[in-house]
N, C-alpha and C positions, 0 to 999 in steps of 0.2 A: 303656473299653478297646474297641478295635476289634472288630466282631463276627466278623471272620475269625480273629482271634487266639483269641477265646473258643471258636469252633467247633473249632480245631485242639486245644484242651486237652481237649475232650469227644469227640473223634473216635473212632468205633468201628473199631478196626484189624481186627476180625474180618472186616469186609465187603471188605476189599481183595482184589483179584485180579491175576493175571498175564495179560496179553494178548500173544501173539506173532503177528507179521505175517510170513507165509512166502510165498515164491513158487515152491516146488517141493513135489512130493508125496513123493518118495523121499528118502533120505539121513538122516543122524543128527539133523539139525535140521529135517527136512521135516515136512509136515503129517501123514503117516502115523504117524511116531514120536511126535509130540505127542498125537494122538488116542488112541494106545495107552497112554498114561500113565494111572495110576490116579486122578490128580487132575484129569482132563479134565472139562470142565463143558459146553462148547458151542462151535460154530464158526459163522462167517458167511463166505459166499463173496461176494467183491466182484467178481472178474473170473476169467478162466480161469487166470490165473497169479498170483492174489492172494487169500489166505484168512486170516482172523483166527481164532485159536484161543484160547479163554479157559480158563485153568487156575486151580484153586483153590490157595490158598497152603498149602504143606506145613509152614510154621512161622509162628507168630504171635508177634510181639514186643510185649509191652505196655509201651511207652515214652512214653505220654501222661499228663501230669499231671492226671488226672481231678479230683483234690482242689481244684485251682485253679478249674476250671469250677464245681464245687459251691460253693466260697466266693463266687465272683462272683454266682451266683444268690441265695445267702443275703444277701449285702450289698445286692443290688438290691431284694430284698423288704424289708429293713430300712429302706432309704431311702424306699420307697413308703409303708410303714406309718407311719413318722415324719412324712412330709409330709402324709398324710391325718389322722392322729389328733392330731398336735401343732400343725398349722397350719390346715388347711382346716376340720376339725370345730369347733374353738373360734372361728374367724372367721365362718362362715356358718351353723353349727348345722343346723337342719332345712331351711335354704334350699339345701343343697348335697347332692347325691345321685350316688353312683357308678353310671354306666350299664354300664360295661365296664371290665375291668382285664385286663392281661397281665403278663408277667414285669417289664417295665420302663416300663409306660404305664398311664395312667388316663384315662378318658373321663367328664367330669363334666356334670351338669345343674345349673347355678347360677342362683339368682334374686338379682340385685342391680342396682344402678343402672349400674355400669360396671366390669367385672371387669378392664379394662386400666388403670384407675386404681389398682386394688389391686395389680396387678403392678408398676407404676411405684413405688408406695409401698414395696413389699417386693422391690425389684429384686435383693437379695442372694440370693434364693431361686431366680431364674430366669436361664436363659441365653437372652438376646434377640439374640444375635449375627447370626442369620439373617433378622431382620425387614428388610423394605425401608427404605432410609434415608429415604424420603419418605412413610412411611406417615402416615396422618391421625391416628393415636392419639398421635403424638409419643413413641413408645417409645424410650428410650435404648438404644443397642446396647452390651451389656455381658456379662462372664463368658463369653466364648467358650471352649467345650470344657472347662468347668470340671467335674470328676467329681462326681456326686451331685446336681446341680441339675436342676430340671425345665425342660422346653423345650416351647414351643407348636409342635407339629408342622405346623400349618397356617400358621404365621408371619403370624398376623393375619387370614387369611381366614376368614369366618364359616361354621361347620357349621350347615346348616339342617335336616338330617334325619339320624337314626341308627336303624338297625334291627340289633338284636342277637338272633340266634336261639339260639346256644349258643356253647361255647368255639371259637374260631377260625373262626366263621361269622357275619359281620356285614357291614353296608354303610354307607357314609357318603356323604352329599351335601353338598358344600362349594361355596359361592358362587364362581363363576368358575373352577372346577376341574373335571377329570373325576371321575366318581363312582369311589369306592374300594369294591371288592368282594372279600371274603375268603371262601373256603370250603375248609377243610382236607380233604385227600384228593382234591380235584378239581384238574386241571391248570390253571394260570393262563391258558393260551391258551383253554381250554374256557370257563372262567368269563367272560373277556372277550367271547368270541364268541356264547355262547349263553344267558347268564343276565343279566338286566336288574335294575336297582335295584328295580322294582316287584315282581319275583319274590320278593324277600325278604319283603315286607310283605303279599302276597296271602293271603287266606283265613285272616286272624288270625295271621299270623306264620309260616306254613308255606311252606317253599321249594317252589315249584311243580315244579321239576326234581328228582325224587327219584333217579332213575338217569340219570346223565349218560353218554352213550356217546361215546367218543372213538375215532375210527378212526385206527389207527397203521400205518405202513408199516415192515416189517422189511426193511431193506436199500434200496438205491437202484435196483435193477432193476425194470422194469415187470412182469416175469414173477413177482416175488416175491409170494407170497400175503399177503393182508392180514389182520391180526389185530384183531378187535373187542374192545375193552377197555371193561368196564362198571365205573364207579367209583361208589361209594356217596356221594351228596351229600345224604342225608336227614337233617334236623335231628332226627328221632326217634331216630336211631342215635347215642346218646351212651354212651360207655363209663363215664362217671362218675355220670351221673344217668338217671333214667327219665322220659320225657314221658308224661303221663297222658292221659286219654281227650280232653280238650278240645284237645290238640295244641299247647298254648300254655304250660301250667304244667308244672313239673318236680317230681319227687318223689325223696326219698331214703329208703331203708329204714332204720328206726330200731329195730324190735323184732320178735321172732318170738314167736308165741303158743303154739304146741303143743309138747308134749314127747314125742309119740309118734315112732317112728322114720320112718313114711312119711306124716307129716301135711304138709299144705300150709303155706306160710309165709304168715302174715296180719300184715303190718306196720302200724304206725301211721306215717302219712306226713306229711311237712311239705310244704306247697304254697307255692310262690312264684309270684305272678303279677301282673305290672304294678305292681311296687313293694310289694304287699301281702304280708303274712305271715299264712297261715291254716293252722291245725291241723285236720286231718280224720282221722276214724278209718276205716280200711278195713274192709270187711265182715268181721264176726266177729273184729276185731282185739282184741289184749290192750289193756286200758284203762291209760294211764299218767296218773296225776293231775298230775304236774309235768312239763311238756315238757322242762325242762331236764335231767331225769333220763335222757332218752333220747338226749341228745347224747353 
């Protein structure tokens, strides 16, 4: 399904606003009357006789099929799990490792002689319609836009480097193409202008630029004051997991030790670092004999 259609099914109608462009101050529909309304939010002056007034919605109509978007996400995850557990894992076993995954994508590290020969053999599982016609691998062009099939996003170009810091923050280096850099919460223009590929891998995987300052102009007039916006681009700031002292490994709280009302929480933590799985006990943590009991 088209991403735009999916986005409309999950649209947050609470965020909608009314913007009125007016050319007069007085009158029933003038700027003065609009500013006096209880749902007035803000105004922007563009010229002496042109002003934009933003009003909050007085009525919200919930007319979006959110359940459709939820089903799309569930089906997408089901397709990914089926592809990985029923196809990739039995085929490559321990020679295949997931480096990064998102709602509808997987980045693999695969050790094999020729992965493109495997794709040609199992062509029914892949959409190869966007491969160049004269590509050296001899890949047949098949299954264009078939739902549920996996697709090579690079279309045969070789990914030479990958750095994944956390969810929505990673960088790709692809042979013959421009580097792909992602940093959730940071404007794409700022990422392209101020962050390089090397910044993602410096100091053992810590993003050099922790606070990215983007200078924005409010309005088009030169006399309009400038607003300094600071955006958090720190990989340590993760709402789902905690980055521990080495600034590379992540930890998730698994158990609390004390029963007193004002006691500190002393968790047993699970550390994931460079593909290794290590169980560590935090200072004075409660001991859990079987790690699976903590999940």
